[in-house]
C-alpha angles and dihedrals in degrees: 000000000000121000142175118289118258131203128234088210092054089156090064092056100047098158091049090052096047132351088216089072091066108124093007102132141089106268141038101268133026132187123191134181128179128181124191125193106191128202096349092185094064126083116256131040122288105172133144135189133188122182126173144167124198140173130223104221097186095170088058094041086236146112127209128188150160124227133190121196127186132180132180120188137179136355090296090056098234099199134195123189117186132179121183144169118234131199134179134185114212128204127186139027139264099309097038128032128172119183136179123198140195128192133184135170150132126277127198117199121188140167131211097227094183090065093060120101120207132196095261089059092060126082115212091228107028101032121220112025110232109242092001115161119214124225090216112127112252114230119249091241132028095180132055136182124205141165116250127193136190139178137185150169133218133187131191124190113180105300097352128088131185127178140176127194130190115199131188090022092170093047096225123211108250100173121137093181100073099257127092118271113172118205108239119238115260118216118198128185129187131187129178139171124200113213116192110218090197112054119247095009117142101164115121087223092059132105118276144161111216115191113190142175127201123188132187132193125184117171105304096346122092132175136171139189128201131178144115140259126215110212122195117169106302097346122087124181125183145180123200140183120211127196124186092211093227139082092308093056105176111056111167149330110230127206119192140176129188129194117200114192113201127191111179091180088071094055102270098319114167134183121193134197119186128186128183139168129200116213105206113233099170126098088277085068129198095268091064100038103034085216130261130283133199134188123192133189128193137179130187133175146153124244114252110281091006116179090214095065117117097008098113120088099193098267102094119112096254090064090067091074 
Protein backbone atom coordinates (compact mmCIF):
# COMPACT_ATOMS: atom_id res chain seq x y z
CA UNK A 1 0.00 0.00 0.00
CA UNK A 2 3.04 2.32 -0.02
CA UNK A 3 3.28 5.15 -2.55
CA UNK A 4 5.46 8.12 -3.50
CA UNK A 5 5.45 11.13 -1.23
CA UNK A 6 3.40 14.15 -2.25
CA UNK A 7 3.68 17.79 -1.27
CA UNK A 8 0.98 20.01 0.15
CA UNK A 9 2.68 22.98 -1.54
CA UNK A 10 2.63 21.27 -4.95
CA UNK A 11 2.80 24.70 -6.60
CA UNK A 12 6.26 25.25 -5.07
CA UNK A 13 7.59 22.04 -6.65
CA UNK A 14 6.27 22.47 -10.22
CA UNK A 15 8.72 20.16 -11.99
CA UNK A 16 8.05 17.41 -9.43
CA UNK A 17 4.30 17.75 -10.07
CA UNK A 18 4.52 17.72 -13.87
CA UNK A 19 7.51 17.86 -16.28
CA UNK A 20 5.35 19.93 -18.65
CA UNK A 21 5.64 22.87 -16.20
CA UNK A 22 9.39 23.14 -16.91
CA UNK A 23 10.11 26.69 -18.07
CA UNK A 24 6.55 27.84 -17.33
CA UNK A 25 7.13 31.04 -15.38
CA UNK A 26 7.58 34.77 -15.89
CA UNK A 27 11.30 35.31 -16.21
CA UNK A 28 14.38 33.68 -17.69
CA UNK A 29 15.56 31.57 -14.73
CA UNK A 30 13.72 30.05 -11.77
CA UNK A 31 14.99 28.23 -8.68
CA UNK A 32 12.71 26.33 -6.27
CA UNK A 33 13.27 24.37 -3.07
CA UNK A 34 10.65 22.63 -0.91
CA UNK A 35 11.21 20.69 2.32
CA UNK A 36 8.57 18.50 4.01
CA UNK A 37 8.85 17.11 7.56
CA UNK A 38 6.05 14.57 7.94
CA UNK A 39 4.47 13.29 11.16
CA UNK A 40 7.03 14.83 13.49
CA UNK A 41 5.45 13.18 16.54
CA UNK A 42 6.24 9.64 15.34
CA UNK A 43 9.54 7.84 15.78
CA UNK A 44 11.74 7.61 12.72
CA UNK A 45 12.49 10.11 10.03
CA UNK A 46 9.92 11.06 7.38
CA UNK A 47 11.48 13.95 5.50
CA UNK A 48 11.42 14.98 1.84
CA UNK A 49 13.22 17.55 -0.26
CA UNK A 50 12.79 18.74 -3.83
CA UNK A 51 15.07 21.37 -5.38
CA UNK A 52 15.06 22.48 -9.01
CA UNK A 53 16.34 25.10 -11.43
CA UNK A 54 14.88 25.72 -14.88
CA UNK A 55 15.17 28.13 -17.79
CA UNK A 56 12.44 29.71 -19.91
CA UNK A 57 13.79 29.56 -23.47
CA UNK A 58 11.03 31.54 -25.11
CA UNK A 59 12.80 31.92 -28.48
CA UNK A 60 12.97 28.11 -28.70
CA UNK A 61 9.42 27.60 -27.33
CA UNK A 62 11.05 25.40 -24.70
CA UNK A 63 11.93 24.99 -21.08
CA UNK A 64 14.88 23.04 -19.66
CA UNK A 65 15.63 22.21 -16.06
CA UNK A 66 17.40 20.08 -13.48
CA UNK A 67 15.68 18.61 -10.42
CA UNK A 68 16.99 16.87 -7.29
CA UNK A 69 14.68 14.84 -5.02
CA UNK A 70 15.55 13.25 -1.69
CA UNK A 71 13.48 11.19 0.74
CA UNK A 72 14.31 9.56 4.08
CA UNK A 73 11.81 7.23 5.75
CA UNK A 74 11.65 5.15 8.90
CA UNK A 75 14.04 4.28 11.69
CA UNK A 76 16.30 2.47 9.18
CA UNK A 77 16.50 5.65 7.08
CA UNK A 78 15.40 4.16 3.76
CA UNK A 79 16.75 6.86 1.45
CA UNK A 80 16.15 7.77 -2.18
CA UNK A 81 18.22 10.35 -4.01
CA UNK A 82 17.17 11.26 -7.53
CA UNK A 83 18.61 13.72 -10.03
CA UNK A 84 16.95 14.27 -13.39
CA UNK A 85 16.89 16.49 -16.47
CA UNK A 86 13.57 17.98 -17.52
CA UNK A 87 12.46 19.42 -20.86
CA UNK A 88 9.21 20.91 -22.15
CA UNK A 89 8.02 22.13 -25.53
CA UNK A 90 5.55 25.00 -25.37
CA UNK A 91 2.95 25.98 -27.98
CA UNK A 92 0.69 29.03 -27.95
CA UNK A 93 0.65 32.55 -26.58
CA UNK A 94 -0.68 34.46 -23.59
CA UNK A 95 -4.34 33.31 -23.71
CA UNK A 96 -3.64 29.71 -24.75
CA UNK A 97 -0.63 27.59 -23.86
CA UNK A 98 -0.08 23.89 -24.50
CA UNK A 99 3.09 22.23 -23.22
CA UNK A 100 4.53 18.72 -23.29
CA UNK A 101 7.32 17.60 -20.96
CA UNK A 102 9.82 14.77 -20.61
CA UNK A 103 12.02 13.94 -17.63
CA UNK A 104 14.72 11.35 -17.09
CA UNK A 105 17.30 10.71 -14.40
CA UNK A 106 19.06 8.34 -12.02
CA UNK A 107 17.80 7.26 -8.60
CA UNK A 108 19.86 5.71 -5.81
CA UNK A 109 17.99 3.81 -3.10
CA UNK A 110 19.75 2.58 0.02
CA UNK A 111 18.96 1.21 3.46
CA UNK A 112 20.82 1.47 6.76
CA UNK A 113 20.62 -2.21 7.70
CA UNK A 114 22.31 -1.70 11.07
CA UNK A 115 19.38 0.44 12.24
CA UNK A 116 16.86 -2.41 11.80
CA UNK A 117 15.67 -4.39 14.85
CA UNK A 118 14.52 -8.02 14.44
CA UNK A 119 12.55 -10.34 16.70
CA UNK A 120 15.60 -12.17 18.03
CA UNK A 121 16.98 -8.85 19.31
CA UNK A 122 13.94 -8.28 21.57
CA UNK A 123 13.41 -9.76 25.01
CA UNK A 124 9.77 -10.45 25.92
CA UNK A 125 10.22 -8.70 29.29
CA UNK A 126 12.96 -6.10 28.85
CA UNK A 127 12.41 -5.11 25.22
CA UNK A 128 15.34 -4.46 22.88
CA UNK A 129 18.48 -6.31 24.02
CA UNK A 130 21.43 -3.87 24.21
CA UNK A 131 24.11 -4.94 21.73
CA UNK A 132 22.01 -7.88 20.54
CA UNK A 133 23.01 -9.28 17.14
CA UNK A 134 20.32 -10.67 14.89
CA UNK A 135 20.63 -13.93 13.01
CA UNK A 136 18.69 -12.43 10.08
CA UNK A 137 20.56 -12.81 6.82
CA UNK A 138 21.95 -9.52 5.55
CA UNK A 139 21.10 -8.82 1.89
CA UNK A 140 23.85 -8.88 -0.69
CA UNK A 141 23.23 -5.22 -1.53
CA UNK A 142 21.90 -2.34 0.51
CA UNK A 143 22.12 0.22 -2.30
CA UNK A 144 20.67 0.24 -5.81
CA UNK A 145 20.78 2.58 -8.82
CA UNK A 146 18.11 2.72 -11.51
CA UNK A 147 16.91 4.93 -14.37
CA UNK A 148 13.57 6.70 -13.87
CA UNK A 149 11.48 8.49 -16.51
CA UNK A 150 8.43 10.75 -16.50
CA UNK A 151 6.29 12.68 -18.98
CA UNK A 152 3.41 15.12 -18.84
CA UNK A 153 1.16 17.60 -20.57
CA UNK A 154 -0.39 20.89 -19.49
CA UNK A 155 -2.92 23.21 -21.11
CA UNK A 156 -4.00 26.72 -20.20
CA UNK A 157 -6.98 28.48 -21.78
CA UNK A 158 -7.55 31.97 -20.41
CA UNK A 159 -8.19 31.48 -16.66
CA UNK A 160 -8.40 27.65 -16.71
CA UNK A 161 -5.53 25.16 -16.38
CA UNK A 162 -5.46 21.37 -16.67
CA UNK A 163 -2.40 19.11 -16.39
CA UNK A 164 -1.53 15.40 -16.36
CA UNK A 165 1.77 13.82 -15.29
CA UNK A 166 2.99 10.22 -15.68
CA UNK A 167 5.86 9.21 -13.39
CA UNK A 168 8.00 6.01 -13.33
CA UNK A 169 7.07 5.32 -16.95
CA UNK A 170 9.67 2.55 -17.22
CA UNK A 171 8.62 0.95 -13.89
CA UNK A 172 12.17 0.45 -12.56
CA UNK A 173 13.12 -2.43 -10.27
CA UNK A 174 13.83 -0.98 -6.81
CA UNK A 175 14.26 -4.18 -4.81
CA UNK A 176 17.05 -4.54 -2.26
CA UNK A 177 16.04 -8.10 -1.34
CA UNK A 178 17.21 -9.94 -4.46
CA UNK A 179 13.82 -10.42 -6.13
CA UNK A 180 12.17 -8.11 -8.64
CA UNK A 181 9.97 -5.33 -7.27
CA UNK A 182 8.86 -2.89 -9.93
CA UNK A 183 7.97 0.64 -8.88
CA UNK A 184 4.34 1.29 -9.89
CA UNK A 185 3.57 4.19 -12.21
CA UNK A 186 2.29 7.34 -10.48
CA UNK A 187 -0.34 9.38 -12.28
CA UNK A 188 -0.92 12.96 -11.16
CA UNK A 189 -3.58 15.38 -12.36
CA UNK A 190 -3.98 19.07 -11.55
CA UNK A 191 -6.76 21.53 -12.36
CA UNK A 192 -7.10 25.22 -11.41
CA UNK A 193 -9.31 28.19 -12.19
CA UNK A 194 -8.30 31.79 -11.60
CA UNK A 195 -11.25 33.98 -10.64
CA UNK A 196 -10.63 37.73 -10.68
CA UNK A 197 -12.45 39.39 -7.78
CA UNK A 198 -12.11 42.77 -9.49
CA UNK A 199 -13.51 42.74 -13.06
CA UNK A 200 -11.10 43.18 -15.99
CA UNK A 201 -7.94 42.93 -13.87
CA UNK A 202 -5.01 41.07 -15.38
CA UNK A 203 -2.20 42.24 -13.13
CA UNK A 204 -0.37 39.46 -11.30
CA UNK A 205 -0.47 41.70 -8.22
CA UNK A 206 -4.29 41.84 -8.32
CA UNK A 207 -6.94 40.13 -6.18
CA UNK A 208 -7.93 36.58 -7.11
CA UNK A 209 -9.60 33.44 -5.80
CA UNK A 210 -7.90 30.30 -7.17
CA UNK A 211 -9.76 27.01 -6.53
CA UNK A 212 -7.69 23.91 -7.42
CA UNK A 213 -7.78 20.14 -7.25
CA UNK A 214 -4.81 17.75 -7.41
CA UNK A 215 -5.23 13.97 -7.64
CA UNK A 216 -2.73 11.09 -7.50
CA UNK A 217 -3.04 7.40 -8.36
CA UNK A 218 -0.33 4.79 -7.87
CA UNK A 219 -1.32 1.16 -8.36
CA UNK A 220 -4.26 0.60 -5.98
CA UNK A 221 -3.74 3.77 -3.94
CA UNK A 222 -5.46 7.05 -4.81
CA UNK A 223 -5.53 10.41 -3.04
CA UNK A 224 -6.76 13.87 -3.88
CA UNK A 225 -6.60 17.39 -2.48
CA UNK A 226 -8.91 20.26 -3.19
CA UNK A 227 -9.02 23.77 -1.83
CA UNK A 228 -8.63 27.40 -2.72
CA UNK A 229 -6.12 30.18 -2.47
CA UNK A 230 -6.91 33.83 -1.90
CA UNK A 231 -4.34 35.99 -3.65
CA UNK A 232 -3.97 39.67 -2.89
CA UNK A 233 -0.92 41.43 -4.33
CA UNK A 234 2.10 39.54 -2.98
CA UNK A 235 0.24 37.60 -0.26
CA UNK A 236 -1.43 34.27 -0.92
CA UNK A 237 -3.37 32.29 1.73
CA UNK A 238 -4.94 28.88 1.21
CA UNK A 239 -6.92 26.11 2.86
CA UNK A 240 -7.03 22.54 1.54
CA UNK A 241 -8.69 19.22 2.29
CA UNK A 242 -6.87 15.96 1.48
CA UNK A 243 -8.42 12.49 1.24
CA UNK A 244 -6.41 9.31 0.72
CA UNK A 245 -9.25 7.65 -1.17
CA UNK A 246 -8.92 4.41 0.82
CA UNK A 247 -9.99 2.96 4.15
CA UNK A 248 -8.59 5.94 6.05
CA UNK A 249 -10.66 8.45 4.08
CA UNK A 250 -9.92 11.80 5.70
CA UNK A 251 -6.21 12.53 5.70
CA UNK A 252 -5.53 16.17 6.56
CA UNK A 253 -6.63 19.78 6.53
CA UNK A 254 -3.85 22.00 5.16
CA UNK A 255 -3.28 25.67 5.89
CA UNK A 256 -0.80 27.63 3.77
CA UNK A 257 0.51 31.15 3.31
CA UNK A 258 2.82 32.48 0.59
CA UNK A 259 4.71 35.75 0.45
CA UNK A 260 5.86 36.93 -2.98
CA UNK A 261 8.31 39.81 -2.89
CA UNK A 262 8.44 41.75 -6.16
CA UNK A 263 10.95 44.36 -7.17
CA UNK A 264 10.23 45.66 -10.65
CA UNK A 265 13.23 47.99 -10.47
CA UNK A 266 15.46 44.95 -10.76
CA UNK A 267 13.86 43.71 -13.98
CA UNK A 268 11.07 41.48 -12.70
CA UNK A 269 12.99 39.83 -9.88
CA UNK A 270 10.81 37.88 -7.43
CA UNK A 271 11.53 36.00 -4.22
CA UNK A 272 8.95 33.64 -2.67
CA UNK A 273 8.54 32.11 0.80
CA UNK A 274 5.81 29.53 1.39
CA UNK A 275 4.79 27.92 4.68
CA UNK A 276 2.16 25.24 5.24
CA UNK A 277 0.99 22.89 7.98
CA UNK A 278 -1.05 19.68 7.68
CA UNK A 279 -3.41 18.96 10.56
CA UNK A 280 -3.84 15.18 10.53
CA UNK A 281 -7.50 14.06 10.44
CA UNK A 282 -6.97 10.33 9.77
CA UNK A 283 -7.00 7.56 12.40
CA UNK A 284 -3.37 8.40 13.15
CA UNK A 285 -4.80 11.67 14.56
CA UNK A 286 -3.02 14.94 15.24
CA UNK A 287 -2.15 14.12 18.86
CA UNK A 288 0.05 11.21 17.76
CA UNK A 289 1.58 12.72 14.65
CA UNK A 290 1.91 16.43 15.57
CA UNK A 291 1.03 17.09 11.93
CA UNK A 292 3.30 17.86 9.00
CA UNK A 293 5.06 21.10 8.06
CA UNK A 294 6.55 22.37 4.81
CA UNK A 295 8.64 25.36 3.87
CA UNK A 296 9.25 26.42 0.30
CA UNK A 297 11.54 28.98 -1.31
CA UNK A 298 11.46 30.32 -4.84
CA UNK A 299 13.40 32.83 -6.92
CA UNK A 300 12.75 34.15 -10.43
CA UNK A 301 14.44 36.79 -12.53
CA UNK A 302 15.22 37.99 -16.04
CA UNK A 303 18.69 38.21 -17.47
CA UNK A 304 19.99 41.79 -17.87
CA UNK A 305 18.50 43.36 -21.03
CA UNK A 306 16.27 40.31 -21.57
CA UNK A 307 13.96 40.41 -24.59
CA UNK A 308 11.35 38.41 -22.63
CA UNK A 309 10.71 41.10 -20.03
CA UNK A 310 7.21 42.57 -19.93
CA UNK A 311 5.60 40.10 -22.36
CA UNK A 312 3.29 38.34 -19.90
CA UNK A 313 -0.20 39.70 -19.26
CA UNK A 314 -1.08 37.69 -16.16
CA UNK A 315 -2.83 34.78 -17.89
CA UNK A 316 0.01 32.30 -18.26
CA UNK A 317 -0.08 29.07 -16.24
CA UNK A 318 2.60 30.09 -13.74
CA UNK A 319 0.34 32.87 -12.46
CA UNK A 320 -2.09 30.27 -11.05
CA UNK A 321 0.31 29.47 -8.21
